C-alpha positions in Angstrom: -4.3 -19.5 2.6 -7.6 -18.6 4.2 -6.3 -17.8 7.6 -6.4 -14.0 8.1 -3.2 -12.0 8.5 -3.3 -9.5 11.4 -1.0 -6.5 10.8 -0.8 -2.8 11.6 -3.1 -0.3 9.7 -0.3 1.8 8.2 -1.7 3.8 5.3 -5.3 4.0 6.5 -6.0 7.5 7.7 -7.6 7.2 11.2 -8.2 3.4 11.0 -10.0 3.3 14.4 -12.9 5.3 12.8 -12.9 3.4 9.5 -13.0 0.0 11.1 -16.3 0.9 12.7 -17.8 1.3 9.2 -16.2 -1.6 7.3 -14.4 -4.9 7.9 -10.9 -5.4 6.6 -9.5 -9.0 6.4 -6.0 -9.8 5.0 -4.8 -13.2 3.7 -1.3 -14.4 2.7 -0.5 -15.6 -0.8 0.7 -19.1 -1.6 4.4 -19.9 -1.5 4.7 -19.6 -5.2 3.0 -16.2 -5.4 4.6 -14.6 -2.3 7.7 -13.6 -4.3 5.6 -10.8 -5.8 2.5 -10.4 -3.7 2.3 -9.2 -0.1 -1.3 -10.0 0.7 -4.8 -10.3 -0.4 -7.3 -8.0 1.3 -11.0 -8.1 1.5 -13.1 -5.1 2.5 -16.8 -5.6 3.3 -19.4 -3.1 4.5 -23.1 -2.8 5.2 -24.2 0.9 5.6 -27.7 0.4 4.4 -29.0 1.9 7.7 -26.2 4.4 8.0 -24.8 7.4 6.2 -22.2 6.9 3.4 -18.6 6.9 4.7 -15.5 8.2 3.0 -12.2 6.5 3.9 -8.9 8.2 3.2 -5.8 6.2 2.4 -2.2 7.1 2.1 -1.3 3.9 0.4 2.0 1.9 0.6 4.3 2.6 -2.3 3.0 -0.5 -4.1 0.6 -1.5 -6.9 -2.9 -2.8 -5.9 -5.2 -4.7 -8.2 -8.8 -4.1 -7.0 -12.0 -6.0 -7.9 -14.9 -3.9 -6.9 -18.4 -3.0 -8.1 -17.0 -0.5 -10.7 -14.8 -3.2 -12.2 -11.4 -4.7 -11.9 -8.6 -2.1 -12.1 -4.8 -1.9 -11.6 -3.9 1.0 -9.3 -0.4 2.3 -9.8 1.7 3.6 -6.9 0.1 6.8 -5.6 1.9 10.0 -4.5 -1.1 11.5 -2.7 -4.0 10.6 -0.4 -6.8 8.7 -2.1 -10.4 8.4 -1.0 -13.0 5.6 -1.3 -16.7 6.4 -0.6 -18.6 3.4 0.9 -22.4 3.3 0.8 -25.1 0.6 0.8 -23.5 -2.8 1.1 -20.7 -4.3 -0.8 -17.4 -6.1 -0.9 -14.0 -5.6 -2.7 -11.0 -7.8 -3.2 -7.6 -6.3 -3.4 -4.2 -7.8 -4.4 -1.5 -5.8 -2.7 1.8 -6.5 -4.5 5.1 -6.2 -2.7 7.2 -3.1 -3.5 8.5 -3.5 -7.1 6.5 -6.8 -7.3 4.3 -5.7 -10.1 7.2 -4.8 -12.4 7.5 -8.3 -14.0 3.8 -8.4 -14.8 3.6 -4.8 -16.3 6.7 -5.3 -18.4 7.8 -1.7 -18.4 8.8 0.9 -15.8 6.4 1.2 -12.9 6.8 5.0 -13.0 4.7 4.8 -16.3 1.6 4.0 -14.2 2.3 6.1 -11.1 -0.9 7.8 -10.1 -2.8 6.0 -12.9 -5.6 3.5 -12.9 -5.7 0.9 -15.7 -8.3 -1.7 -16.7 -7.0 -5.1 -15.6 -7.2 -6.6 -19.1 -4.7 -3.9 -20.3 -2.0 -5.7 -18.3 -3.2 -9.3 -18.0 -5.2 -9.7 -21.1 -8.8 -11.0 -21.6 -8.2 -13.9 -19.1 -8.4 -11.4 -16.3 -12.1 -10.7 -17.2 -12.9 -14.3 -16.5 -11.1 -14.0 -13.2 -13.3 -10.9 -12.4 -16.4 -13.0 -13.1 -15.2 -15.8 -10.7 -14.4 -13.2 -8.0 -17.8 -11.6 -8.4 -19.6 -15.0 -8.0 -17.4 -16.2 -5.1 -19.4 -16.9 -1.9 -16.7 -16.3 0.7 -13.1 -15.0 1.2 -11.6 -18.4 0.6 -13.0 -18.6 -2.9 -12.0 -15.0 -3.6 -8.4 -15.3 -2.6 -8.0 -18.8 -4.1 -9.2 -17.6 -7.5 -6.7 -14.6 -7.4 -3.9 -16.8 -6.2 -4.4 -19.5 -8.9 -4.6 -16.8 -11.6 -1.2 -15.3 -10.5 0.5 -18.6 -9.8 0.1 -19.5 -13.5 1.8 -16.3 -14.5 4.8 -16.2 -12.1 8.1 -16.0 -13.9 10.4 -18.9 -13.0 13.7 -16.9 -13.3 14.7 -14.4 -10.6 13.8 -10.9 -11.7 16.0 -7.8 -11.3 13.2 -6.1 -9.5 13.3 -8.5 -6.6 16.5 -6.8 -5.3 14.5 -3.6 -5.2 11.7 -5.3 -3.3 14.2 -6.2 -0.6 15.5 -2.7 -0.4 12.1 -1.1 0.0 11.0 -3.6 2.6 14.3 -3.0 4.5 13.5 0.8 4.5 9.9 0.0 5.8 11.2 -2.1 8.6 14.1 0.1 9.8 12.9 3.5 11.2 16.6 4.5 11.6 17.1 4.5 7.8 16.3 8.1 6.9 18.8 9.0 4.1 18.8 8.0 0.4 22.6 7.7 0.4 22.4 5.2 3.3 19.9 3.1 1.2 22.2 3.4 -1.8 25.1 2.2 0.2 23.1 -0.8 1.4 22.4 -1.6 -2.3 26.0 -1.1 -3.3 25.2 1.5 -5.9 25.4 5.3 -6.2 22.4 7.6 -5.5 21.7 8.3 -9.1 21.7 4.6 -10.0 19.4 3.9 -7.1 17.0 6.7 -8.3 16.9 5.2 -11.8 16.3 1.7 -10.4 13.4 2.9 -8.2 11.8 4.7 -11.1 11.9 1.5 -13.1 11.0 -1.0 -10.4 9.1 0.8 -7.7 7.4 3.7 -9.4 8.5 6.5 -7.1 11.9 7.8 -5.8 13.8 6.3 -2.9 13.4 9.7 -1.1 9.6 9.4 -1.5 9.6 5.8 -0.2 11.7 6.6 2.9 9.5 9.7 3.6 6.3 7.7 3.4 7.3 5.0 5.9 8.7 7.6 8.3 5.3 9.5 8.1 3.5 6.3 8.8 5.6 6.0 12.0 4.7 9.6 12.9 1.0 9.0 12.2 1.0 5.9 14.4 2.6 7.7 17.3 0.1 10.5 16.9 -2.8 8.1 16.9 -1.6 6.4 20.1 -1.9 9.8 21.8 1.0 9.1 24.2 2.2 12.8 24.5 4.6 12.6 21.5 7.7 14.7 21.8 7.6 16.0 18.2 11.1 17.6 18.3 12.6 14.3 19.5 10.6 12.3 16.9 11.7 14.7 14.1 15.3 14.0 15.0 14.6 10.2 15.2 13.0 10.2 11.7 15.8 12.1 10.1 14.2 15.6 9.9 16.2 18.7 10.3 13.8 20.0 12.9 10.2 19.7 14.2 8.9 22.3 11.8 10.0 20.3 8.8 8.3 17.2 10.1 5.1 19.1 10.8 5.2 20.6 7.2 5.7 17.1 5.7 3.0 15.5 7.8 0.5 18.2 7.1 1.2 18.1 3.3 0.9 14.3 3.2 -2.0 13.6 5.7 -3.9 16.9 5.3 -3.7 18.1 8.9 -1.1 18.8 11.5 0.1 15.9 13.8 -1.6 17.5 16.8 -4.9 17.8 15.0 -4.6 14.2 13.7 -3.9 13.1 17.3 -7.1 14.9 18.5 -9.2 13.5 15.7 -8.1 9.9 16.2 -8.6 10.2 20.0 -12.2 11.2 19.4 -13.1 8.0 17.6 
């Protein structure tokens, strides 16, 4: 479990700049835990001889449990860009759950914690505070991730959960850029659009439209960052937008700048 996982940097705004300021390592969960957890991530930084750095994140539509200096917290699915200011030296451990993967642990609709941050003990009880002490004392990433994995493995439900079907749907949408319509996702699930919307509110925390939009915007951001002379009109059509203007409006609203400006900013770093 200690071998790093190397993946793309979707969700990190301008990752090329950020990764000059901090180190990000990702590790897979054990076989028992991977039903619900996508990865463990460890961020470490040493800016004692540098200015503080603020990293923006347009997070995946999933729950993260984060152990950091300010304490262990459960971060619900977010609908907007978040920021993390790094200064001095430090380390943080994150547990990134799979889409809908936190539903069995929370025990209620994930939409109830969308855009909210909860103390970890509110969900997992006082035993989570002991886990936080173990994480804080860990000497390396192997100890960090093993402690988190052991804690979750003891709490994995044996029976298949209804939310696991929703996990598969979201991951299909993430992997298939051609899937751009909610009705197509509903058809894949074998349900109507309204039923899919209710299922996503319960299991995922945001709407199917929001999920599809987020993964398509990740694709647009990666194309912009590569700086390969993107044909925005063609990309808009590929990602299911009515026209280029609609894509630019969506991108600007989500990322905080136009695609062209984002491309220029990432090329400077």
